[in-house]
Steps between C-alpha positions, in 0.01 A plus 500: 500500500795733570617456143160636386525786751223362726599456861419162647589277793592139528226277635631216718212257576679360811492854648127505448420181686553237228731224623819443296449267209703359218478682166627219288345157546592210275220261419559132417292187495512344845604163354798673336621686805793262560602493135878568497450759226292711734771497762757603237272776377460639853876487551549693176244761607691540830836533323357756253342700785826508695691602185256784440532616863878476494546650151210742443666709231619205296159334537314807387736537201426138402128558540489807279729335243228238451217757530634828362149653494501486882817707532326812623483707815188322634657156475835612641320638804281192531809277488670694782188512708418129456834351587486562873166315511647172355517203730851364555338149521230487238457121539431522870153428634386674816192303600410739781500795262256317272274416797503861619401619152225237473363604837503865384301400187251295702445779755396727211272243343716442192536127570274266693764300686869498575640187340812338643805624308592141415191478276626769260870552556805271514868529584695363206754246631 
């Protein structure tokens, strides 16, 4: 908004009463959760995330090389603002966090019941 000369402010849901939640969730068939390819994929996501966090300038350069139309002020700012929000352990599963979020949804009538985390999430071994 600043680029367009309109003042704005960041909205952080967790500061407004929404429990922290994961922005990126990978979905797979339950019967494929222990497929070794899935484990390798999650390991690659983690390595890539850590590389981006450790080498933000090089990572952004590689990103815009493959997407030159996104090499503008908006995307440069978005890149810088997004990096600190990345999880250092994107494959980790915090069952309590999922339960808290489900309880939040139930309390607001958005879901009927809080299902056990094991019914919809797995830790890849």
